[in-house]
C-alpha positions in Angstrom: 39.2 14.3 36.6 42.5 16.1 36.6 43.5 15.4 32.9 47.0 14.0 33.9 48.5 10.9 32.3 49.6 8.4 34.9 52.4 7.1 32.6 54.1 10.2 31.2 52.7 12.8 33.6 51.4 14.9 30.7 49.1 17.7 32.0 47.2 20.8 30.8 49.2 23.7 29.5 48.6 27.4 29.3 48.7 29.0 25.8 47.6 32.2 24.1 44.7 32.8 21.8 46.0 35.3 19.2 43.5 37.5 17.3 44.0 39.2 14.0 44.8 42.4 15.9 47.5 40.5 17.8 45.5 40.7 21.1 46.5 37.8 23.3 44.3 36.1 25.9 45.1 33.0 28.0 43.5 29.6 27.2 44.1 26.1 28.4 45.3 23.2 26.1 44.2 19.8 27.5 45.9 16.5 26.6 43.9 13.7 25.0 43.5 11.6 28.1 41.1 8.6 28.6 40.4 6.5 31.7 41.1 2.9 30.8 42.1 -0.4 32.4 45.7 -1.3 31.5 48.7 -3.3 32.3 52.3 -2.2 32.1 54.6 -4.0 29.7 55.7 -7.3 31.2 53.5 -7.2 34.2 50.2 -9.0 35.0 48.5 -6.7 37.5 45.6 -4.7 36.1 45.4 -1.0 36.9 42.8 1.7 36.1 43.8 5.2 35.3 43.9 8.1 32.9 46.3 7.5 30.0 47.1 9.8 27.1 46.7 8.4 23.6 50.4 8.9 22.8 51.4 6.4 25.5 48.7 4.0 24.3 49.9 4.2 20.6 53.6 3.9 21.5 53.1 0.6 23.3 54.2 1.6 26.7 51.1 -0.1 28.1 48.7 -2.8 27.0 44.9 -2.1 27.1 42.8 -4.8 29.0 39.5 -5.5 27.2 
């Protein structure tokens, strides 16, 4: 899984770990993405894909149970 949201295209970012001695090493920051079945607002067709929790909470999609 690529950890990319199909709604807002949120994807992993590169950041730095910073130690007490101010040494910097690269690290990845992954978005909170879950694979669910959903419908877009106002549509009836059901899709399956990876959606971040920000899109889910904001109401951009509706989760199909």
